[in-house]
MARDREN-329634 format. One record per residue: residue number from 1; x, y, z of N, C-alpha, C in turn. Coordinates in steps of 0.02 Angstrom, whole numbers, plus 50000, padded with zeros to 5 digits. Layout:
<atoms>
{NUM, {X, Y, Z}, {X, Y, Z}, {X, Y, Z}}
...
</atoms>
This chain:
<atoms>
{1, {49962, 48748, 49330}, {49899, 48777, 49353}, {49912, 48832, 49404}}
{2, {49873, 48886, 49399}, {49875, 48940, 49448}, {49819, 48927, 49498}}
{3, {49839, 48916, 49560}, {49790, 48901, 49613}, {49766, 48966, 49645}}
{4, {49700, 48976, 49645}, {49672, 49039, 49669}, {49619, 49026, 49723}}
{5, {49624, 49066, 49777}, {49574, 49065, 49831}, {49536, 49131, 49827}}
{6, {49469, 49127, 49829}, {49427, 49187, 49827}, {49398, 49198, 49897}}
{7, {49408, 49259, 49923}, {49382, 49275, 49990}, {49337, 49336, 49984}}
{8, {49272, 49326, 49992}, {49223, 49380, 49986}, {49161, 49360, 50025}}
{9, {49134, 49407, 50064}, {49077, 49390, 50107}, {49010, 49391, 50070}}
{10, {49011, 49404, 50005}, {48950, 49400, 49965}, {48955, 49339, 49919}}
{11, {48919, 49285, 49937}, {48924, 49222, 49899}, {48912, 49229, 49825}}
{12, {48864, 49271, 49805}, {48849, 49278, 49734}, {48908, 49310, 49697}}
{13, {48941, 49357, 49730}, {49000, 49388, 49699}, {49056, 49337, 49692}}
{14, {49068, 49300, 49746}, {49121, 49250, 49746}, {49110, 49197, 49693}}
{15, {49049, 49173, 49688}, {49034, 49122, 49638}, {49038, 49149, 49567}}
{16, {49019, 49213, 49559}, {49024, 49244, 49493}, {49097, 49249, 49471}}
{17, {49140, 49269, 49518}, {49211, 49274, 49502}, {49239, 49205, 49487}}
{18, {49217, 49156, 49526}, {49240, 49087, 49516}, {49222, 49063, 49445}}
{19, {49160, 49076, 49426}, {49137, 49054, 49359}, {49179, 49085, 49304}}
{20, {49197, 49149, 49313}, {49238, 49183, 49263}, {49308, 49152, 49260}}
{21, {49338, 49143, 49318}, {49407, 49118, 49320}, {49412, 49048, 49292}}
{22, {49362, 49007, 49305}, {49365, 48938, 49283}, {49355, 48929, 49208}}
{23, {49343, 48985, 49172}, {49340, 48980, 49099}, {49410, 48973, 49070}}
{24, {49462, 48990, 49110}, {49531, 48981, 49088}, {49557, 48914, 49112}}
{25, {49586, 48876, 49065}, {49607, 48808, 49081}, {49666, 48804, 49129}}
{26, {49705, 48858, 49134}, {49764, 48856, 49176}, {49751, 48884, 49246}}
{27, {49687, 48896, 49263}, {49670, 48922, 49329}, {49626, 48872, 49366}}
{28, {49644, 48859, 49429}, {49605, 48816, 49473}, {49584, 48856, 49534}}
{29, {49519, 48862, 49546}, {49495, 48895, 49606}, {49491, 48843, 49661}}
{30, {49533, 48849, 49711}, {49537, 48797, 49763}, {49481, 48802, 49813}}
{31, {49452, 48862, 49822}, {49395, 48870, 49868}, {49370, 48941, 49865}}
{32, {49309, 48952, 49891}, {49282, 49019, 49902}, {49264, 49024, 49975}}
{33, {49288, 49075, 50010}, {49276, 49083, 50082}, {49244, 49151, 50094}}
{34, {49208, 49157, 50150}, {49169, 49218, 50161}, {49196, 49264, 50215}}
{35, {49255, 49250, 50242}, {49284, 49296, 50291}, {49359, 49291, 50291}}
{36, {49391, 49346, 50313}, {49463, 49346, 50318}, {49489, 49294, 50367}}
{37, {49451, 49283, 50421}, {49472, 49234, 50470}, {49473, 49164, 50441}}
{38, {49422, 49147, 50401}, {49420, 49082, 50368}, {49482, 49073, 50323}}
{39, {49500, 49127, 50289}, {49559, 49124, 50245}, {49623, 49112, 50284}}
{40, {49631, 49147, 50340}, {49690, 49138, 50382}, {49693, 49067, 50409}}
{41, {49635, 49042, 50431}, {49632, 48975, 50460}, {49648, 48920, 50410}}
{42, {49632, 48930, 50346}, {49639, 48877, 50297}, {49695, 48887, 50247}}
{43, {49730, 48942, 50253}, {49780, 48959, 50202}, {49835, 48907, 50195}}
{44, {49858, 48879, 50252}, {49912, 48831, 50249}, {49889, 48764, 50220}}
{45, {49825, 48748, 50228}, {49799, 48686, 50199}, {49785, 48693, 50125}}
{46, {49760, 48752, 50104}, {49742, 48762, 50034}, {49802, 48780, 49990}}
{47, {49850, 48817, 50018}, {49911, 48837, 49983}, {49898, 48865, 49913}}
{48, {49858, 48919, 49908}, {49847, 48948, 49841}, {49908, 48989, 49820}}
{49, {49913, 49000, 49755}, {49964, 49045, 49729}, {49943, 49117, 49739}}
{50, {49878, 49130, 49730}, {49850, 49197, 49735}, {49786, 49195, 49776}}
{51, {49778, 49245, 49818}, {49714, 49255, 49854}, {49681, 49317, 49826}}
{52, {49620, 49310, 49799}, {49580, 49368, 49780}, {49542, 49389, 49842}}
{53, {49560, 49446, 49871}, {49536, 49465, 49937}, {49492, 49528, 49936}}
{54, {49432, 49521, 49963}, {49389, 49580, 49974}, {49416, 49616, 50036}}
{55, {49396, 49679, 50046}, {49421, 49717, 50103}, {49374, 49714, 50163}}
{56, {49311, 49728, 50152}, {49264, 49736, 50208}, {49225, 49671, 50219}}
{57, {49245, 49635, 50270}, {49213, 49571, 50286}, {49205, 49563, 50361}}
{58, {49157, 49521, 50383}, {49148, 49510, 50455}, {49205, 49469, 50484}}
{59, {49211, 49471, 50549}, {49260, 49433, 50588}, {49331, 49459, 50580}}
{60, {49355, 49464, 50519}, {49423, 49490, 50507}, {49424, 49524, 50439}}
{61, {49443, 49588, 50438}, {49442, 49625, 50375}, {49500, 49603, 50329}}
{62, {49495, 49623, 50266}, {49544, 49601, 50217}, {49614, 49625, 50229}}
{63, {49622, 49684, 50259}, {49689, 49710, 50274}, {49724, 49668, 50326}}
{64, {49689, 49654, 50380}, {49719, 49613, 50433}, {49732, 49542, 50408}}
{65, {49684, 49516, 50369}, {49693, 49448, 50342}, {49753, 49445, 50295}}
{66, {49763, 49496, 50255}, {49821, 49498, 50209}, {49886, 49493, 50249}}
{67, {49891, 49533, 50300}, {49952, 49533, 50340}, {49964, 49466, 50374}}
{68, {49912, 49435, 50401}, {49918, 49372, 50436}, {49933, 49314, 50388}}
{69, {49903, 49316, 50329}, {49916, 49264, 50278}, {49989, 49266, 50256}}
{70, {50015, 49326, 50245}, {50084, 49332, 50222}, {50134, 49312, 50276}}
{71, {50114, 49318, 50339}, {50158, 49294, 50393}, {50163, 49218, 50392}}
{72, {50107, 49185, 50373}, {50105, 49112, 50372}, {50130, 49083, 50305}}
{73, {50115, 49118, 50251}, {50134, 49095, 50184}, {50164, 49153, 50145}}
{74, {50228, 49168, 50156}, {50260, 49226, 50125}, {50260, 49224, 50048}}
{75, {50256, 49165, 50019}, {50258, 49160, 49945}, {50190, 49173, 49913}}
{76, {50137, 49176, 49953}, {50070, 49187, 49927}, {50064, 49260, 49903}}
{77, {50028, 49270, 49848}, {50016, 49338, 49824}, {49944, 49357, 49841}}
{78, {49935, 49417, 49867}, {49868, 49442, 49883}, {49848, 49494, 49832}}
{79, {49792, 49482, 49798}, {49766, 49530, 49750}, {49699, 49555, 49777}}
{80, {49698, 49619, 49797}, {49636, 49647, 49825}, {49587, 49659, 49768}}
{81, {49525, 49634, 49778}, {49472, 49643, 49729}, {49415, 49679, 49766}}
{82, {49408, 49744, 49755}, {49364, 49785, 49796}, {49323, 49833, 49754}}
{83, {49270, 49860, 49783}, {49230, 49911, 49749}, {49254, 49981, 49768}}
{84, {49301, 49987, 49815}, {49324, 50052, 49839}, {49383, 50076, 49798}}
{85, {49377, 50137, 49770}, {49431, 50164, 49728}, {49469, 50221, 49763}}
{86, {49459, 50228, 49829}, {49494, 50280, 49866}, {49569, 50268, 49865}}
{87, {49610, 50319, 49847}, {49683, 50311, 49848}, {49708, 50289, 49917}}
{88, {49674, 50312, 49970}, {49695, 50293, 50038}, {49686, 50218, 50048}}
{89, {49631, 50191, 50023}, {49619, 50119, 50027}, {49675, 50081, 49991}}
{90, {49689, 50102, 49930}, {49738, 50067, 49888}, {49807, 50070, 49919}}
{91, {49827, 50130, 49942}, {49893, 50138, 49973}, {49899, 50095, 50036}}
{92, {49845, 50093, 50076}, {49846, 50054, 50137}, {49853, 49980, 50121}}
{93, {49817, 49956, 50070}, {49821, 49885, 50051}, {49892, 49867, 50030}}
{94, {49925, 49911, 49992}, {49993, 49898, 49971}, {50041, 49897, 50030}}
{95, {50030, 49941, 50079}, {50073, 49942, 50138}, {50065, 49878, 50179}}
{96, {50007, 49846, 50174}, {49996, 49784, 50210}, {50024, 49723, 50173}}
{97, {50052, 49733, 50114}, {50084, 49679, 50078}, {50048, 49653, 50018}}
{98, {49992, 49684, 49999}, {49955, 49662, 49940}, {49998, 49672, 49878}}
{99, {49993, 49625, 49831}, {50031, 49628, 49769}, {49995, 49669, 49716}}
{100, {49930, 49680, 49726}, {49893, 49718, 49676}, {49825, 49738, 49702}}
{101, {49792, 49781, 49663}, {49726, 49807, 49683}, {49685, 49816, 49619}}
{102, {49627, 49783, 49618}, {49583, 49785, 49559}, {49512, 49800, 49582}}
{103, {49478, 49844, 49546}, {49409, 49859, 49562}, {49363, 49805, 49533}}
{104, {49308, 49793, 49568}, {49264, 49738, 49548}, {49228, 49750, 49482}}
{105, {49227, 49813, 49460}, {49191, 49827, 49398}, {49236, 49831, 49337}}
{106, {49298, 49808, 49343}, {49343, 49809, 49285}, {49324, 49753, 49237}}
{107, {49344, 49759, 49174}, {49331, 49705, 49126}, {49365, 49640, 49147}}
{108, {49336, 49584, 49126}, {49363, 49519, 49143}, {49436, 49512, 49123}}
{109, {49453, 49540, 49066}, {49521, 49534, 49041}, {49571, 49567, 49087}}
{110, {49549, 49620, 49123}, {49596, 49654, 49168}, {49610, 49612, 49230}}
{111, {49559, 49574, 49253}, {49571, 49529, 49309}, {49623, 49476, 49290}}
{112, {49617, 49452, 49229}, {49665, 49402, 49205}, {49735, 49433, 49201}}
{113, {49739, 49494, 49176}, {49803, 49528, 49171}, {49834, 49537, 49240}}
{114, {49792, 49556, 49289}, {49817, 49565, 49357}, {49844, 49500, 49386}}
{115, {49810, 49445, 49374}, {49832, 49380, 49398}, {49900, 49363, 49367}}
{116, {49907, 49372, 49302}, {49970, 49355, 49269}, {50027, 49399, 49294}}
{117, {50013, 49463, 49305}, {50066, 49509, 49327}, {50090, 49492, 49397}}
{118, {50044, 49479, 49443}, {50066, 49464, 49512}, {50099, 49396, 49515}}
{119, {50078, 49349, 49472}, {50111, 49284, 49469}, {50183, 49292, 49445}}
{120, {50195, 49343, 49405}, {50263, 49356, 49379}, {50305, 49395, 49429}}
{121, {50276, 49408, 49488}, {50313, 49443, 49539}, {50308, 49518, 49536}}
{122, {50263, 49543, 49493}, {50254, 49615, 49486}, {50196, 49640, 49529}}
{123, {50193, 49706, 49537}, {50136, 49736, 49570}, {50088, 49762, 49517}}
{124, {50023, 49753, 49528}, {49974, 49775, 49478}, {49922, 49819, 49510}}
{125, {49911, 49877, 49481}, {49858, 49922, 49501}, {49813, 49934, 49441}}
{126, {49747, 49931, 49452}, {49701, 49942, 49397}, {49704, 50015, 49375}}
{127, {49675, 50029, 49318}, {49675, 50097, 49291}, {49645, 50146, 49342}}
{128, {49677, 50202, 49351}, {49652, 50253, 49398}, {49678, 50245, 49468}}
{129, {49717, 50192, 49481}, {49741, 50180, 49549}, {49812, 50205, 49561}}
{130, {49845, 50228, 49509}, {49915, 50247, 49517}, {49925, 50306, 49563}}
{131, {49873, 50345, 49575}, {49879, 50402, 49621}, {49897, 50380, 49691}}
{132, {49881, 50317, 49708}, {49895, 50291, 49775}, {49970, 50284, 49787}}
{133, {50010, 50283, 49733}, {50082, 50275, 49742}, {50116, 50340, 49763}}
{134, {50081, 50396, 49757}, {50110, 50460, 49775}, {50103, 50470, 49850}}
{135, {50158, 50477, 49887}, {50153, 50486, 49959}, {50115, 50549, 49977}}
{136, {50070, 50543, 50024}, {50031, 50601, 50045}, {50064, 50633, 50106}}
{137, {50103, 50684, 50093}, {50139, 50717, 50147}, {50115, 50789, 50157}}
{138, {50059, 50805, 50127}, {50034, 50873, 50129}, {50018, 50896, 50200}}
{139, {49999, 50849, 50244}, {49982, 50869, 50311}, {50041, 50866, 50358}}
{140, {50099, 50845, 50333}, {50160, 50845, 50374}, {50163, 50788, 50424}}
{141, {50114, 50743, 50423}, {50114, 50688, 50471}, {50162, 50633, 50451}}
{142, {50190, 50600, 50502}, {50233, 50543, 50490}, {50189, 50485, 50468}}
{143, {50205, 50450, 50413}, {50162, 50396, 50389}, {50160, 50337, 50438}}
{144, {50102, 50304, 50440}, {50094, 50245, 50482}, {50121, 50184, 50447}}
{145, {50146, 50136, 50485}, {50168, 50072, 50458}, {50107, 50030, 50441}}
{146, {50117, 49975, 50406}, {50061, 49930, 50390}, {50027, 49904, 50452}}
{147, {50067, 49884, 50502}, {50038, 49858, 50564}, {49999, 49913, 50601}}
{148, {50025, 49973, 50600}, {49989, 50028, 50633}, {49924, 50043, 50598}}
{149, {49923, 50037, 50531}, {49861, 50047, 50494}, {49809, 49994, 50514}}
{150, {49832, 49932, 50522}, {49787, 49879, 50542}, {49757, 49893, 50611}}
{151, {49799, 49912, 50658}, {49776, 49925, 50726}, {49731, 49987, 50728}}
{152, {49747, 50038, 50687}, {49704, 50097, 50683}, {49634, 50076, 50661}}
{153, {49629, 50033, 50611}, {49564, 50010, 50587}, {49525, 49976, 50642}}
{154, {49559, 49933, 50680}, {49526, 49897, 50734}, {49503, 49945, 50789}}
{155, {49547, 49990, 50809}, {49531, 50038, 50862}, {49474, 50085, 50841}}
{156, {49475, 50106, 50779}, {49425, 50152, 50755}, {49355, 50121, 50752}}
{157, {49353, 50055, 50754}, {49289, 50020, 50755}, {49263, 50012, 50827}}
{158, {49299, 50043, 50874}, {49276, 50043, 50943}, {49300, 49985, 50985}}
{159, {49348, 49946, 50960}, {49373, 49889, 50997}, {49422, 49910, 51052}}
{160, {49421, 49874, 51107}, {49468, 49887, 51161}, {49537, 49858, 51143}}
{161, {49588, 49878, 51182}, {49655, 49851, 51171}, {49654, 49775, 51174}}
{162, {49616, 49748, 51222}, {49613, 49676, 51231}, {49580, 49642, 51171}}
{163, {49527, 49673, 51144}, {49493, 49644, 51086}, {49537, 49647, 51024}}
{164, {49575, 49701, 51017}, {49621, 49707, 50960}, {49675, 49655, 50965}}
{165, {49702, 49646, 51025}, {49755, 49596, 51036}, {49731, 49526, 51018}}
{166, {49669, 49510, 51038}, {49641, 49444, 51023}, {49630, 49435, 50948}}
{167, {49606, 49488, 50914}, {49591, 49484, 50843}, {49654, 49475, 50802}}
{168, {49710, 49507, 50823}, {49772, 49505, 50784}, {49823, 49455, 50813}}
{169, {49804, 49421, 50866}, {49848, 49371, 50897}, {49914, 49401, 50919}}
{170, {49909, 49459, 50954}, {49968, 49491, 50982}, {49953, 49509, 51054}}
{171, {50003, 49532, 51091}, {49992, 49548, 51162}, {49959, 49616, 51170}}
{172, {49925, 49624, 51227}, {49893, 49687, 51242}, {49946, 49743, 51247}}
{173, {50003, 49726, 51275}, {50057, 49776, 51280}, {50080, 49800, 51211}}
{174, {50083, 49754, 51164}, {50101, 49773, 51095}, {50050, 49821, 51066}}
{175, {49986, 49807, 51077}, {49933, 49851, 51053}, {49940, 49920, 51085}}
{176, {49953, 49922, 51150}, {49961, 49985, 51185}, {50019, 50026, 51156}}
{177, {50074, 49992, 51141}, {50132, 50027, 51111}, {50115, 50056, 51043}}
{178, {50082, 50015, 51002}, {50062, 50039, 50935}, {50013, 50097, 50941}}
{179, {49968, 50091, 50988}, {49917, 50144, 50997}, {49950, 50211, 51014}}
{180, {50000, 50209, 51058}, {50036, 50270, 51077}, {50072, 50299, 51016}}
{181, {50104, 50255, 50976}, {50140, 50278, 50917}, {50093, 50308, 50865}}
{182, {50034, 50278, 50857}, {49985, 50303, 50810}, {49962, 50374, 50830}}
{183, {49946, 50381, 50895}, {49924, 50447, 50919}, {49979, 50499, 50912}}
{184, {50041, 50478, 50925}, {50096, 50525, 50919}, {50106, 50546, 50846}}
{185, {50106, 50498, 50800}, {50116, 50514, 50730}, {50061, 50557, 50701}}
{186, {50000, 50544, 50722}, {49943, 50581, 50694}, {49927, 50644, 50732}}
{187, {49958, 50652, 50791}, {49943, 50710, 50832}, {49873, 50708, 50860}}
{188, {49849, 50648, 50876}, {49781, 50638, 50901}, {49785, 50608, 50970}}
{189, {49744, 50633, 51016}, {49750, 50611, 51086}, {49692, 50568, 51109}}
{190, {49637, 50564, 51070}, {49578, 50527, 51093}, {49558, 50473, 51043}}
{191, {49521, 50423, 51068}, {49495, 50370, 51024}, {49445, 50399, 50974}}
{192, {49405, 50447, 50996}, {49358, 50479, 50950}, {49395, 50513, 50893}}
{193, {49453, 50543, 50910}, {49493, 50575, 50858}, {49520, 50525, 50808}}
{194, {49540, 50466, 50833}, {49564, 50413, 50788}, {49508, 50391, 50741}}
{195, {49448, 50383, 50769}, {49391, 50362, 50728}, {49376, 50414, 50674}}
{196, {49378, 50478, 50694}, {49365, 50531, 50645}, {49418, 50532, 50590}}
{197, {49481, 50523, 50610}, {49535, 50521, 50560}, {49524, 50463, 50512}}
{198, {49508, 50404, 50539}, {49499, 50344, 50498}, {49441, 50354, 50448}}
{199, {49388, 50386, 50471}, {49331, 50398, 50428}, {49347, 50448, 50373}}
{200, {49381, 50503, 50392}, {49397, 50555, 50344}, {49447, 50532, 50291}}
{201, {49490, 50482, 50309}, {49541, 50460, 50262}, {49523, 50394, 50228}}
{202, {49459, 50374, 50233}, {49436, 50316, 50195}, {49450, 50249, 50227}}
{203, {49480, 50248, 50286}, {49497, 50184, 50318}, {49434, 50146, 50338}}
{204, {49383, 50183, 50360}, {49321, 50152, 50382}, {49266, 50152, 50329}}
{205, {49282, 50179, 50271}, {49232, 50185, 50218}, {49202, 50117, 50200}}
{206, {49136, 50112, 50206}, {49101, 50052, 50184}, {49107, 49993, 50232}}
{207, {49134, 50002, 50292}, {49140, 49945, 50337}, {49075, 49929, 50372}}
{208, {49030, 49977, 50373}, {48967, 49966, 50408}, {48974, 49977, 50483}}
{209, {49031, 50001, 50505}, {49041, 50010, 50576}, {49016, 50078, 50599}}
{210, {49009, 50126, 50554}, {48987, 50193, 50574}, {48925, 50213, 50533}}
</atoms>
């Protein structure tokens, strides 16, 4: 049996996906949760093989949740299931450790294909997502690490260093160090500039924060 956890803040969407997956006899949906934080809190108890993860959720977004889940359960595969087709979104999800990225409007058969591929240890991107694999170096900026992308997202939502530290369970000093590195790499000196960069590059797209 393939054990799957569904994490999406829209119950109707989560239950719809569950109903689809349970039509296959070799798939067991262990639970449906509505936030990234719930997933992080319960991941060690549920021990799914795959987490179908939405990106934009309250309390803890899917990117941060992906990173924290993989720290606790390195063998777990994260398959992002999102409505956002921005290459920046897809590339960022992969940098955070996701095994695959599938749009919510793909045919049912493609979701099954994605599950099988990531279970086999492969990376799966839905049709049209391969552009995210091409490094974007046109602006000459040094690329951000996965952790820096996570912290950028938190900072761009207007959170203080202390709030970011609490959300990611790291020290304030660590946040300050990452913040300096992010500003240096992007050539940005203000928080407003970070927010503008995040919005322009799709990091804040659809979060409801702006």
